[in-house]
C-alpha positions in Angstrom: 0.1 0.2 0.1 0.8 3.8 -0.8 2.0 6.3 1.9 -0.3 8.3 0.5 -3.5 5.6 1.1 -1.9 4.6 4.2 -2.4 8.5 5.3 -6.3 8.5 5.2 -5.9 5.2 7.4 -3.7 6.8 9.7 -5.7 10.0 10.0 -8.4 7.7 11.0 -6.7 6.2 13.5 -5.7 8.9 15.5 -8.9 10.7 15.1 -10.4 7.7 16.9 -7.6 7.7 19.6 -8.8 11.1 20.3 -5.0 12.8 19.2 -6.9 15.3 16.3 -9.3 16.6 18.8 -9.6 20.2 20.1 -8.2 21.3 22.9 -10.8 22.6 25.5 -11.8 26.4 25.2 -10.6 28.4 28.0 -12.2 30.2 30.4 -11.7 33.7 31.1 -12.2 35.0 34.8 -12.1 38.4 36.1 -12.5 40.3 39.5 -15.7 42.5 40.7 -16.0 45.6 42.2 -17.9 48.1 44.1 -20.2 50.1 41.9 -18.0 53.5 41.2 -19.0 56.6 42.3 -19.8 59.6 39.8 -17.7 62.0 38.7 -13.8 62.2 38.7 -14.2 62.9 42.7 -13.0 65.9 44.5 -16.1 67.1 45.4 -15.5 70.7 46.7 -14.4 73.8 45.1 -10.8 72.8 45.2 -8.5 70.4 42.8 -9.0 66.5 43.8 -6.8 65.0 46.1 -4.9 62.5 43.4 -4.5 58.5 44.7 -2.0 56.5 42.9 -2.0 53.2 43.4 1.4 51.7 42.5 2.1 47.9 40.2 0.7 45.0 42.6 3.7 42.2 43.8 3.1 38.9 43.1 4.8 36.2 44.5 6.6 34.6 40.9 4.4 31.1 41.7 0.6 32.6 40.7 1.5 35.8 38.7 0.5 33.6 35.7 -2.3 34.4 33.2 -3.7 30.2 34.7 -4.8 30.3 37.6 -3.1 28.4 40.3 -4.7 26.4 43.0 -3.2 24.7 45.7 -5.0 21.2 45.8 -2.3 20.0 48.9 0.5 21.1 51.6 2.6 20.1 49.1 1.3 20.6 46.1 -0.8 22.6 43.2 -2.9 22.6 40.2 -2.2 25.5 37.1 -5.9 25.4 35.0 -4.1 25.2 31.4 -7.8 26.8 30.1 -8.8 28.7 33.1 -6.8 31.8 32.5 -7.0 35.7 34.2 -8.7 38.0 31.8 -5.6 39.7 32.2 -2.3 39.6 33.9 -3.4 38.6 38.0 -1.0 41.6 39.1 -2.4 44.3 36.4 -5.8 42.7 37.6 -5.6 43.3 41.2 -4.2 46.7 40.9 -7.3 47.6 38.3 -9.5 46.3 41.0 -7.8 48.2 44.3 -8.0 51.6 41.7 -11.9 50.9 41.1 -13.1 50.7 44.4 -10.9 52.9 46.1 -12.4 55.0 44.2 -15.5 54.6 44.9 -15.0 54.2 48.5 -12.6 58.0 48.2 -15.1 59.8 46.0 -13.5 62.4 47.1 -10.4 61.7 45.8 -9.5 61.6 41.4 -7.6 57.5 42.3 -5.1 56.5 39.3 -3.1 53.3 38.6 -0.8 54.3 35.9 1.3 57.6 36.6 0.4 60.5 33.8 3.3 62.5 32.5 3.3 65.6 34.3 0.7 65.0 36.5 1.4 64.9 40.6 0.0 63.1 43.5 -0.4 63.6 46.8 -0.4 59.9 48.3 0.4 56.6 46.4 -1.0 53.4 47.9 1.8 50.3 47.5 0.6 46.6 48.6 2.7 43.9 48.3 1.1 40.6 48.3 3.0 37.8 49.9 0.7 34.8 49.5 -1.9 33.8 47.8 -3.5 30.5 48.1 -6.1 30.1 45.9 -9.0 26.3 46.5 -11.8 25.7 48.7 -10.8 29.4 50.9 -8.5 32.1 49.2 -5.6 32.9 51.8 -4.0 36.4 51.2 -1.1 38.0 53.1 -0.9 41.5 51.9 1.7 44.5 53.2 0.8 48.0 52.1 1.4 51.6 52.9 0.4 54.3 52.1 3.1 57.5 51.0 2.4 61.3 50.5 3.9 63.1 48.2 7.9 63.3 49.1 8.2 60.7 50.6 10.6 57.5 50.2 9.5 55.8 53.7 6.6 55.0 54.9 5.8 56.0 58.0 3.8 52.8 59.4 3.7 49.4 57.0 -0.1 47.1 58.0 0.3 43.6 57.7 -3.5 42.0 56.4 -4.5 38.6 56.4 -7.7 37.8 54.3 -9.4 34.7 54.5 -12.9 33.6 52.1 -14.3 30.6 51.7 -14.3 29.3 47.9 -17.0 26.8 48.2 -15.1 23.7 45.9 -12.3 25.5 45.2 -14.1 25.7 41.8 -12.7 28.9 40.1 -15.8 29.5 39.5 -15.5 29.9 42.9 -12.7 31.4 43.6 -12.7 34.3 41.7 -15.7 35.4 43.7 -14.0 35.2 46.5 -11.3 36.7 45.5 -13.0 39.3 44.5 -14.5 39.6 48.3 -10.9 39.7 49.5 -9.5 42.7 47.9 -12.5 44.3 48.7 -11.3 43.4 52.5 -8.1 44.7 51.4 -9.3 48.4 49.7 -11.7 48.8 52.9 -8.0 49.4 55.0 -6.8 51.1 52.7 -9.6 54.1 52.2 -9.5 54.3 56.4 -6.2 54.7 56.1 -6.5 56.9 53.3 -9.2 58.6 56.0 -7.1 59.3 58.5 -5.0 62.3 59.5 -1.7 60.5 59.1 -2.2 59.6 55.6 -2.6 63.2 55.0 
């Protein structure tokens, strides 16, 4: 039998074995945020206070497009077809910007720095641990820097846990959203204190 005659047989055998089957479609997840306040902040007659959220740092193990879920004490699963809609560090930063914009409506809350635009305070967040399973666990260190200051007056350590049902990706994303909302509320409280001014 010629090589050309064998090709249809080989293709049929591979198809029946599932080798030529299509890959599962990827599913994409994002985080929910608090409803934004109307306007751009600065409700008084003076200029709005500007707050910048610096890029969020993450442990390298979870800083990837795929959702990384803890499956045991020393094991994790990288869900190839369950992905974040954007890089996780950017997703967390954008969620903080949206949440703080809602919680501190008198301010303009920015993500990326705008050339020529000065800010009054900068929020810095470093996530030290992020476990995604039936319980979302986030350990974060954060602080607020006034303009012209390069060392914080004080740093905060926050540990947040949120139940995530059976730990499926569809349950993990809302649980992480709730954790980020709680972190946002802690930061907003600091922004409202005289020491953060």
